[in-house]
C-alpha positions as CSV (number, residue, x, y, z in Angstrom):
1,M,64.2,190.6,33.6
2,G,66.1,187.4,32.7
3,L,68.9,189.4,31.1
4,L,69.3,191.6,34.2
5,A,69.5,188.5,36.4
6,D,72.1,187.0,34.2
7,F,74.1,190.2,34.2
8,K,74.0,190.4,38.0
9,A,75.1,186.8,38.3
10,L,78.0,187.4,35.9
11,F,79.0,190.5,37.9
12,K,78.8,188.6,41.2
13,S,80.9,185.8,40.0
14,K,83.7,188.1,38.8
15,K,87.0,187.2,40.5
16,V,88.6,189.9,42.7
17,D,92.2,190.8,42.9
18,V,92.0,191.4,46.7
19,R,95.6,192.5,47.0
20,T,94.9,195.3,44.6
21,R,91.5,196.2,45.9
22,Y,92.6,196.1,49.6
23,E,95.7,197.5,51.3
24,F,96.7,194.8,53.7
25,L,97.8,196.6,56.9
26,R,98.7,193.6,59.0
27,E,97.9,189.9,59.4
28,A,95.6,189.8,62.4
29,V,95.0,186.0,62.7
30,S,96.3,182.9,61.1
31,G,93.9,179.9,61.4
32,T,94.1,176.3,60.4
33,M,92.1,176.8,57.2
34,S,92.5,180.5,56.5
35,K,94.4,183.8,57.0
36,F,92.8,186.9,58.3
37,Y,94.1,190.5,57.6
38,M,93.3,193.9,58.8
39,A,92.9,195.9,55.6
40,R,91.9,199.2,54.1
41,D,89.3,199.2,51.2
42,R,91.0,201.4,48.6
43,E,87.5,202.3,47.2
44,T,85.7,203.3,50.4
45,E,88.7,203.9,52.8
46,R,86.8,201.6,55.3
47,I,89.0,199.4,57.6
48,V,87.8,195.9,57.1
49,G,88.8,192.3,57.8
50,V,89.8,190.2,54.8
51,K,89.7,186.5,55.3
52,I,91.3,184.3,52.6
53,L,90.7,180.5,52.8
54,D,93.3,177.9,52.0
55,P,91.9,176.2,48.8
56,K,93.3,172.7,49.7
57,K,92.1,172.6,53.3
58,T,88.7,174.0,52.3
59,A,88.3,171.3,49.6
60,E,89.3,168.6,52.1
61,F,86.7,169.8,54.6
62,E,83.9,170.1,52.0
63,A,84.8,166.6,50.7
64,R,83.5,165.2,54.0
65,F,80.0,165.8,52.7
66,K,79.8,163.5,49.7
67,G,76.8,164.0,47.5
68,A,75.7,167.2,49.3
69,K,76.3,170.7,48.0
70,K,77.7,172.5,51.0
71,P,77.2,176.3,50.9
72,S,80.5,178.3,51.1
73,E,81.6,180.0,54.3
74,G,80.7,183.3,52.6
75,E,77.2,182.1,51.7
76,I,76.6,180.9,55.3
77,T,77.9,184.2,56.8
78,A,75.8,186.2,54.4
79,A,72.7,184.4,55.8
80,M,73.4,185.9,59.2
81,D,71.8,189.2,60.2
82,H,72.1,189.8,63.9
83,P,73.8,192.5,66.0
84,R,75.8,189.9,67.9
85,I,77.2,188.3,64.7
86,V,80.1,189.7,62.6
87,K,78.8,191.5,59.5
88,L,79.8,190.4,56.0
89,F,80.3,193.0,53.3
90,E,81.4,190.9,50.4
91,H,82.5,187.4,49.4
92,G,83.7,185.5,46.4
93,L,86.8,184.2,44.6
94,T,90.1,185.8,44.3
95,T,92.0,185.9,41.0
96,A,94.1,183.0,42.6
97,D,90.9,180.9,43.0
98,E,90.8,181.3,46.8
99,Q,87.5,181.9,48.6
100,F,87.6,185.3,50.4
101,L,85.3,187.1,52.8
102,V,85.3,190.9,53.6
103,L,84.0,191.4,57.1
104,E,83.7,194.2,59.5
105,F,86.9,194.6,61.5
106,L,86.2,194.1,65.1
107,E,88.3,195.9,67.6
108,G,89.0,193.9,70.7
109,Q,90.3,190.5,71.5
110,G,89.2,186.9,71.4
111,L,87.2,185.8,74.4
112,N,89.7,183.0,74.8
113,S,92.5,185.4,75.6
114,V,90.3,187.2,78.1
115,V,89.5,183.9,79.9
116,V,93.1,182.7,79.9
117,A,94.2,186.0,81.4
118,K,91.4,185.9,84.0
119,S,90.8,189.5,82.9
120,S,88.9,191.9,85.1
121,L,87.0,192.9,82.0
122,L,84.6,190.0,82.8
123,E,83.9,191.3,86.3
124,G,80.2,192.2,86.6
125,R,79.6,191.4,82.9
126,H,79.3,187.6,83.0
127,L,75.5,187.4,82.6
128,D,75.3,190.1,79.9
129,L,78.0,188.3,77.9
130,L,76.5,184.9,78.3
131,R,73.1,186.3,77.1
132,Q,74.8,187.9,74.1
133,A,76.6,184.7,73.2
134,A,73.4,182.7,73.5
135,Q,71.5,185.2,71.4
136,S,74.0,185.0,68.6
137,L,73.9,181.2,68.5
138,E,70.1,181.2,68.7
139,A,70.1,183.5,65.6
140,V,72.4,181.0,63.8
141,H,70.0,178.2,64.5
142,K,67.0,180.2,63.4
143,A,68.8,180.9,60.2
144,G,68.9,177.1,59.6
145,Y,72.6,176.4,60.4
146,I,74.8,174.7,63.0
147,H,78.0,176.6,63.9
148,R,79.9,173.5,65.1
149,D,82.9,175.5,66.4
150,V,81.5,177.2,69.5
151,C,84.3,178.2,71.8
152,P,85.7,181.4,73.3
153,R,88.2,181.8,70.4
154,N,85.2,182.5,68.1
155,F,83.8,185.4,70.0
156,I,85.4,188.8,70.0
157,L,85.0,191.0,73.1
158,S,84.9,194.7,72.6
159,P,87.7,196.8,74.1
160,D,85.4,198.1,76.9
161,G,84.2,194.5,77.7
162,D,80.6,195.3,77.1
163,S,79.8,193.4,74.0
164,L,80.5,190.1,72.2
165,K,80.2,189.2,68.5
166,L,80.3,185.7,67.1
167,I,82.7,185.1,64.2
168,D,84.0,182.3,62.0
169,F,81.6,180.1,60.1
170,G,84.3,177.9,58.6
171,L,82.9,174.7,60.1
172,A,79.3,175.7,60.0
173,V,76.8,173.5,58.1
174,P,73.1,173.7,57.2
175,A,70.8,172.0,59.7
176,T,69.6,169.5,57.2
177,P,69.8,165.7,57.2
178,Q,72.7,165.3,54.8
179,F,74.9,167.5,57.0
180,M,73.9,165.9,60.3
181,Q,74.9,162.3,59.5
182,P,77.3,160.5,61.8
183,G,81.1,160.7,61.3
184,N,81.9,164.4,60.9
185,R,84.4,164.9,63.8
186,T,85.2,168.6,63.5
187,G,85.7,171.3,66.1
188,N,87.7,171.9,69.2
189,P,87.9,168.7,71.3
190,N,87.6,170.7,74.6
191,Y,84.1,171.8,73.5
192,M,83.0,168.8,71.6
193,A,79.6,167.1,72.3
194,P,79.4,163.4,73.1
195,E,77.4,162.6,70.0
196,I,80.3,163.9,67.8
197,I,82.8,161.9,69.7
198,K,80.7,158.7,69.4
199,R,80.1,159.4,65.7
200,Q,76.3,159.6,66.1
201,S,74.0,161.9,64.2
202,T,74.0,165.5,65.2
203,D,71.9,168.6,65.3
204,H,72.0,172.1,66.8
205,K,72.4,170.7,70.3
206,V,76.1,170.2,69.6
207,D,76.3,174.0,69.8
208,V,74.2,174.0,73.0
209,F,76.7,171.6,74.6
210,A,79.7,173.6,73.5
211,F,78.0,176.8,74.7
212,G,77.5,175.1,78.1
213,I,81.3,174.4,78.4
214,M,82.1,178.0,77.3
215,A,79.6,179.4,79.9
216,Y,81.1,177.2,82.6
217,E,84.6,178.4,81.6
218,I,83.6,182.1,81.6
219,L,82.1,181.7,85.1
220,T,84.9,179.7,86.7
221,F,88.0,180.1,84.5
222,E,88.0,176.3,84.4
223,L,86.7,173.6,82.1
224,P,84.1,171.0,83.3
225,W,86.3,168.2,82.0
226,S,90.1,167.8,81.8
227,K,91.7,169.8,79.0
228,G,93.2,168.0,76.0
229,L,94.0,168.5,72.4
230,T,92.7,165.3,70.8
231,G,89.5,163.4,70.4
232,K,90.7,161.0,73.1
233,A,90.5,163.8,75.7
234,A,87.0,164.7,74.5
235,M,85.9,161.1,75.2
236,D,85.5,162.2,78.8
237,H,82.5,164.3,77.7
238,A,80.7,161.1,76.9
239,T,82.0,158.9,79.7
240,K,82.4,161.1,82.8
241,P,80.1,163.6,84.5
242,P,81.3,167.2,84.4
243,M,82.9,168.6,87.6
244,D,80.3,170.3,89.8
245,I,80.4,174.0,89.0
246,T,80.1,174.9,92.7
247,R,83.6,173.4,93.2
248,F,85.0,176.5,91.5
249,R,82.2,179.0,92.2
250,P,80.5,178.0,95.5
251,K,78.1,180.8,95.7
252,I,76.8,180.6,92.1
253,H,73.0,181.2,91.8
254,P,71.2,177.9,91.6
255,K,69.2,179.0,88.6
256,L,72.4,179.8,86.6
257,A,74.1,176.6,87.8
258,D,71.1,174.5,86.7
259,A,70.9,176.3,83.3
260,V,74.6,175.7,82.5
261,G,74.3,172.1,83.8
262,E,71.4,171.4,81.5
263,C,73.4,172.5,78.5
264,L,76.1,170.0,79.6
265,T,73.8,167.0,79.7
266,Q,75.5,164.2,77.9
267,E,72.3,162.7,76.4
268,P,71.1,165.0,73.6
269,A,67.4,164.1,74.2
270,R,67.7,165.4,77.8
271,R,69.9,168.3,77.0
272,C,68.7,172.0,77.1
273,P,66.7,172.1,73.9
274,S,67.8,175.5,72.6
275,L,69.6,178.7,73.5
276,A,66.3,180.4,73.7
277,H,65.4,177.9,76.5
278,F,68.7,178.8,78.3
279,L,67.8,182.5,78.1
280,R,64.4,181.9,79.6
281,Q,66.0,179.9,82.4
282,I,68.2,182.9,83.4
283,H,65.6,185.6,82.6
284,G,65.5,188.2,85.4
285,L,68.7,187.0,87.0
286,K,70.8,190.1,88.0
287,K,73.9,188.6,89.6
288,V,75.9,185.4,89.1
289,D,76.2,184.7,92.8
290,Q,73.5,184.5,95.3
291,E,73.7,186.7,98.4
Protein backbone atom coordinates (compact mmCIF):
# COMPACT_ATOMS: atom_id res chain seq x y z
CA MET A 1 0.00 0.00 0.00
CA GLY A 2 2.88 2.34 0.85
CA LEU A 3 4.60 1.70 -2.48
CA LEU A 4 1.36 2.39 -4.36
CA ALA A 5 0.91 5.70 -2.49
CA ASP A 6 4.51 6.67 -3.27
CA PHE A 7 3.98 5.84 -6.94
CA LYS A 8 0.80 7.95 -7.08
CA ALA A 9 2.58 10.87 -5.39
CA LEU A 10 5.44 10.61 -7.88
CA PHE A 11 3.03 10.52 -10.82
CA LYS A 12 1.06 13.47 -9.44
CA SER A 13 4.19 15.58 -9.01
CA LYS A 14 5.37 15.00 -12.58
CA LYS A 15 5.79 18.28 -14.45
CA VAL A 16 3.63 18.81 -17.51
CA ASP A 17 4.61 20.37 -20.81
CA VAL A 18 1.30 22.17 -21.17
CA ARG A 19 2.11 23.63 -24.57
CA THR A 20 2.59 20.12 -25.94
CA ARG A 21 -0.33 18.53 -24.10
CA TYR A 22 -2.74 21.35 -24.97
CA GLU A 23 -3.33 23.26 -28.18
CA PHE A 24 -3.73 26.88 -27.15
CA LEU A 25 -6.55 28.25 -29.29
CA ARG A 26 -6.56 31.78 -27.96
CA GLU A 27 -5.70 33.83 -24.91
CA ALA A 28 -9.03 34.43 -23.23
CA VAL A 29 -8.03 36.58 -20.26
CA SER A 30 -4.85 38.13 -18.94
CA GLY A 31 -4.93 38.84 -15.21
CA THR A 32 -2.52 40.51 -12.81
CA MET A 33 -1.07 37.20 -11.63
CA SER A 34 -1.82 34.80 -14.48
CA LYS A 35 -2.77 34.18 -18.09
CA PHE A 36 -5.79 32.17 -19.13
CA TYR A 37 -6.15 30.35 -22.43
CA MET A 38 -8.91 28.58 -24.25
CA ALA A 39 -7.30 25.30 -25.25
CA ARG A 40 -7.92 21.86 -26.68
CA ASP A 41 -6.76 18.82 -24.75
CA ARG A 42 -4.91 16.79 -27.38
CA GLU A 43 -5.60 13.55 -25.46
CA THR A 44 -9.34 13.94 -24.91
CA GLU A 45 -10.26 16.57 -27.56
CA ARG A 46 -12.06 18.43 -24.78
CA ILE A 47 -12.09 22.25 -24.89
CA VAL A 48 -10.75 23.51 -21.56
CA GLY A 49 -9.39 26.60 -19.90
CA VAL A 50 -5.67 26.55 -19.05
CA LYS A 51 -4.56 29.02 -16.42
CA ILE A 52 -0.83 29.62 -16.00
CA LEU A 53 0.33 31.56 -12.96
CA ASP A 54 3.17 34.05 -13.02
CA PRO A 55 5.82 32.47 -10.71
CA LYS A 56 7.22 35.78 -9.41
CA LYS A 57 3.86 37.37 -8.63
CA THR A 58 2.56 34.16 -7.07
CA ALA A 59 5.64 33.92 -4.84
CA GLU A 60 5.25 37.56 -3.78
CA PHE A 61 1.63 36.96 -2.79
CA GLU A 62 2.38 33.76 -0.88
CA ALA A 63 5.26 35.52 0.95
CA ARG A 64 2.64 37.62 2.74
CA PHE A 65 1.89 34.60 4.92
CA LYS A 66 5.19 34.10 6.70
CA GLY A 67 5.42 30.88 8.67
CA ALA A 68 2.21 29.48 7.16
CA LYS A 69 2.01 26.95 4.36
CA LYS A 70 -0.57 28.36 2.00
CA PRO A 71 -2.27 25.82 -0.27
CA SER A 72 -1.78 26.51 -3.97
CA GLU A 73 -4.60 27.91 -6.07
CA GLY A 74 -4.94 24.49 -7.64
CA GLU A 75 -5.30 22.79 -4.26
CA ILE A 76 -7.91 25.32 -3.14
CA THR A 77 -9.90 25.03 -6.37
CA ALA A 78 -9.74 21.23 -6.11
CA ALA A 79 -11.46 21.46 -2.72
CA MET A 80 -14.55 23.01 -4.33
CA ASP A 81 -17.40 20.81 -5.48
CA HIS A 82 -20.49 22.81 -6.32
CA PRO A 83 -22.56 23.36 -9.48
CA ARG A 84 -22.05 27.13 -9.16
CA ILE A 85 -18.24 26.91 -9.01
CA VAL A 86 -15.93 26.32 -11.96
CA LYS A 87 -14.71 22.70 -12.18
CA LEU A 88 -11.03 21.82 -11.96
CA PHE A 89 -9.74 18.90 -14.05
CA GLU A 90 -6.03 19.01 -13.25
CA HIS A 91 -3.36 21.16 -11.63
CA GLY A 92 0.37 21.03 -11.06
CA LEU A 93 3.64 22.46 -12.33
CA THR A 94 4.67 23.05 -15.91
CA THR A 95 8.10 22.09 -17.20
CA ALA A 96 8.95 25.81 -16.79
CA ASP A 97 8.08 25.62 -13.06
CA GLU A 98 4.85 27.59 -13.42
CA GLN A 99 1.76 26.57 -11.48
CA PHE A 100 -1.05 25.66 -13.87
CA LEU A 101 -4.72 24.76 -13.62
CA VAL A 102 -6.89 23.03 -16.21
CA LEU A 103 -10.50 24.10 -15.80
CA GLU A 104 -13.81 23.71 -17.55
CA PHE A 105 -14.07 26.38 -20.22
CA LEU A 106 -17.11 28.51 -19.46
CA GLU A 107 -18.94 30.03 -22.39
CA GLY A 108 -20.33 33.46 -21.63
CA GLN A 109 -18.96 36.69 -20.25
CA GLY A 110 -17.84 38.15 -16.98
CA LEU A 111 -20.68 39.56 -14.91
CA ASN A 112 -18.74 42.83 -14.76
CA SER A 113 -19.15 43.30 -18.52
CA VAL A 114 -22.88 42.60 -18.24
CA VAL A 115 -23.28 45.16 -15.45
CA VAL A 116 -21.21 47.84 -17.20
CA ALA A 117 -23.31 47.38 -20.36
CA LYS A 118 -26.53 47.46 -18.31
CA SER A 119 -27.44 44.40 -20.31
CA SER A 120 -31.02 43.25 -20.74
CA LEU A 121 -29.71 39.75 -19.88
CA LEU A 122 -30.24 40.69 -16.23
CA GLU A 123 -33.90 41.59 -16.66
CA GLY A 124 -36.11 39.26 -14.67
CA ARG A 125 -33.07 37.28 -13.50
CA HIS A 126 -31.70 39.44 -10.69
CA LEU A 127 -32.98 37.28 -7.83
CA ASP A 128 -31.98 33.97 -9.41
CA LEU A 129 -28.46 35.23 -10.10
CA LEU A 130 -28.05 36.68 -6.60
CA ARG A 131 -29.15 33.35 -5.13
CA GLN A 132 -26.67 31.46 -7.31
CA ALA A 133 -23.81 33.78 -6.37
CA ALA A 134 -24.67 33.48 -2.67
CA GLN A 135 -24.85 29.68 -2.94
CA SER A 136 -21.41 29.51 -4.55
CA LEU A 137 -19.82 31.62 -1.82
CA GLU A 138 -21.56 29.71 0.93
CA ALA A 139 -20.02 26.54 -0.56
CA VAL A 140 -16.56 28.17 -0.45
CA HIS A 141 -17.04 28.99 3.22
CA LYS A 142 -18.33 25.50 4.03
CA ALA A 143 -15.20 24.09 2.38
CA GLY A 144 -13.16 26.11 4.89
CA TYR A 145 -11.92 28.97 2.69
CA ILE A 146 -12.34 32.73 2.19
CA HIS A 147 -12.45 33.86 -1.44
CA ARG A 148 -11.24 37.44 -0.78
CA ASP A 149 -11.83 38.62 -4.35
CA VAL A 150 -15.61 38.64 -4.64
CA CYS A 151 -16.63 40.98 -7.46
CA PRO A 152 -18.59 40.71 -10.72
CA ARG A 153 -15.39 40.04 -12.70
CA ASN A 154 -15.05 36.69 -10.94
CA PHE A 155 -18.44 35.36 -11.97
CA ILE A 156 -19.14 34.09 -15.49
CA LEU A 157 -22.67 34.51 -16.80
CA SER A 158 -23.88 31.88 -19.28
CA PRO A 159 -24.80 33.09 -22.80
CA ASP A 160 -28.53 32.71 -22.07
CA GLY A 161 -28.19 34.70 -18.83
CA ASP A 162 -29.69 31.95 -16.70
CA SER A 163 -26.70 30.81 -14.66
CA LEU A 164 -23.58 32.06 -12.92
CA LYS A 165 -20.38 30.31 -11.91
CA LEU A 166 -17.73 31.55 -9.50
CA ILE A 167 -14.16 31.49 -10.78
CA ASP A 168 -10.62 32.46 -9.74
CA PHE A 169 -9.28 31.41 -6.34
CA GLY A 170 -6.00 33.27 -6.80
CA LEU A 171 -6.43 35.33 -3.61
CA ALA A 172 -8.35 32.71 -1.62
CA VAL A 173 -7.00 31.56 1.74
CA PRO A 174 -7.94 28.95 4.33
CA ALA A 175 -10.28 30.25 7.02
CA THR A 176 -7.73 29.54 9.76
CA PRO A 177 -6.11 31.95 12.25
CA GLN A 178 -2.74 32.28 10.51
CA PHE A 179 -4.45 33.45 7.30
CA MET A 180 -6.87 35.86 9.00
CA GLN A 181 -4.29 38.06 10.69
CA PRO A 182 -4.38 41.86 10.16
CA GLY A 183 -2.42 43.43 7.33
CA ASN A 184 -3.26 41.45 4.18
CA ARG A 185 -4.75 44.14 1.92
CA THR A 186 -5.67 42.22 -1.20
CA GLY A 187 -8.66 42.39 -3.50
CA ASN A 188 -10.51 45.00 -5.53
CA PRO A 189 -10.79 48.29 -3.55
CA ASN A 190 -14.37 48.84 -4.76
CA TYR A 191 -15.48 45.65 -2.99
CA MET A 192 -13.15 45.76 0.01
CA ALA A 193 -14.48 45.34 3.55
CA PRO A 194 -13.69 47.97 6.20
CA GLU A 195 -11.70 45.50 8.31
CA ILE A 196 -9.30 44.95 5.40
CA ILE A 197 -8.87 48.70 4.91
CA LYS A 198 -8.24 49.21 8.64
CA ARG A 199 -5.81 46.28 8.74
CA GLN A 200 -7.86 44.38 11.29
CA SER A 201 -8.27 40.62 11.56
CA THR A 202 -10.61 39.13 8.96
CA ASP A 203 -12.89 36.17 8.39
CA HIS A 204 -15.48 35.01 5.85
CA LYS A 205 -17.49 38.19 6.42
CA VAL A 206 -15.18 40.08 4.06
CA ASP A 207 -16.80 37.98 1.33
CA VAL A 208 -20.27 38.78 2.70
CA PHE A 209 -19.49 42.51 2.50
CA ALA A 210 -18.12 42.24 -1.04
CA PHE A 211 -21.17 40.20 -2.04
CA GLY A 212 -23.38 42.98 -0.65
CA ILE A 213 -21.66 45.54 -2.87
CA MET A 214 -21.97 43.24 -5.87
CA ALA A 215 -25.67 42.62 -5.15
CA TYR A 216 -26.29 46.37 -4.87
CA GLU A 217 -24.52 46.88 -8.21
CA ILE A 218 -26.47 44.14 -9.99
CA LEU A 219 -29.73 45.65 -8.77
CA THR A 220 -28.94 49.31 -9.52
CA PHE A 221 -25.94 49.44 -11.91
CA GLU A 222 -24.37 51.69 -9.29
CA LEU A 223 -21.94 51.20 -6.40
CA PRO A 224 -22.98 52.06 -2.82
CA TRP A 225 -19.81 54.16 -2.44
CA SER A 226 -17.84 56.27 -4.90
CA LYS A 227 -15.74 54.25 -7.31
CA GLY A 228 -11.95 54.29 -7.04
CA LEU A 229 -8.88 52.27 -7.90
CA THR A 230 -6.90 52.60 -4.67
CA GLY A 231 -7.18 51.71 -1.01
CA LYS A 232 -7.77 55.40 -0.31
CA ALA A 233 -11.08 55.22 -2.19
CA ALA A 234 -11.99 52.10 -0.23
CA MET A 235 -11.59 54.03 3.05
CA ASP A 236 -15.10 55.36 2.38
CA HIS A 237 -16.37 51.86 3.15
CA ALA A 238 -15.15 52.33 6.71
CA THR A 239 -15.99 56.00 7.23
CA LYS A 240 -19.17 56.79 5.28
CA PRO A 241 -22.56 55.07 5.12
CA PRO A 242 -23.55 53.46 1.81
CA MET A 243 -25.94 55.37 -0.43
CA ASP A 244 -29.53 54.31 0.18
CA ILE A 245 -30.38 51.70 -2.43
CA THR A 246 -33.84 53.23 -2.91
CA ARG A 247 -32.11 56.27 -4.42
CA PHE A 248 -31.45 54.14 -7.51
CA ARG A 249 -34.25 51.58 -7.19
CA PRO A 250 -37.17 53.31 -5.44
CA LYS A 251 -39.57 50.36 -5.62
CA ILE A 252 -37.18 47.66 -4.39
CA HIS A 253 -38.85 45.14 -2.10
CA PRO A 254 -38.05 46.04 1.55
CA LYS A 255 -36.98 42.45 2.33
CA LEU A 256 -34.37 42.55 -0.43
CA ALA A 257 -33.21 46.06 0.45
CA ASP A 258 -32.78 45.02 4.10
CA ALA A 259 -30.91 41.83 3.17
CA VAL A 260 -28.44 43.71 0.96
CA GLY A 261 -28.10 46.47 3.56
CA GLU A 262 -27.23 43.95 6.27
CA CYS A 263 -24.41 42.61 4.10
CA LEU A 264 -23.06 46.17 3.84
CA THR A 265 -22.94 46.75 7.59
CA GLN A 266 -19.53 48.24 8.33
CA GLU A 267 -19.06 46.59 11.74
CA PRO A 268 -18.34 42.86 11.17
CA ALA A 269 -20.05 41.81 14.39
CA ARG A 270 -23.33 43.36 13.19
CA ARG A 271 -23.01 42.32 9.56
CA CYS A 272 -25.05 39.55 7.94
CA PRO A 273 -23.44 36.44 9.49
CA SER A 274 -23.38 34.27 6.36
CA LEU A 275 -24.60 33.89 2.81
CA ALA A 276 -26.94 31.17 4.07
CA HIS A 277 -28.52 33.83 6.28
CA PHE A 278 -28.88 36.15 3.27
CA LEU A 279 -30.60 33.36 1.33
CA ARG A 280 -33.04 32.80 4.19
CA GLN A 281 -33.84 36.51 4.27
CA ILE A 282 -34.91 36.55 0.62
CA HIS A 283 -36.51 33.09 0.64
CA GLY A 284 -39.82 33.10 -1.19
CA LEU A 285 -39.23 36.48 -2.80
CA LYS A 286 -40.46 36.37 -6.40
CA LYS A 287 -39.75 39.89 -7.64
CA VAL A 288 -37.12 42.54 -6.99
CA ASP A 289 -39.64 45.39 -6.82
CA GLN A 290 -42.78 45.55 -4.75
CA GLU A 291 -46.08 46.13 -6.55
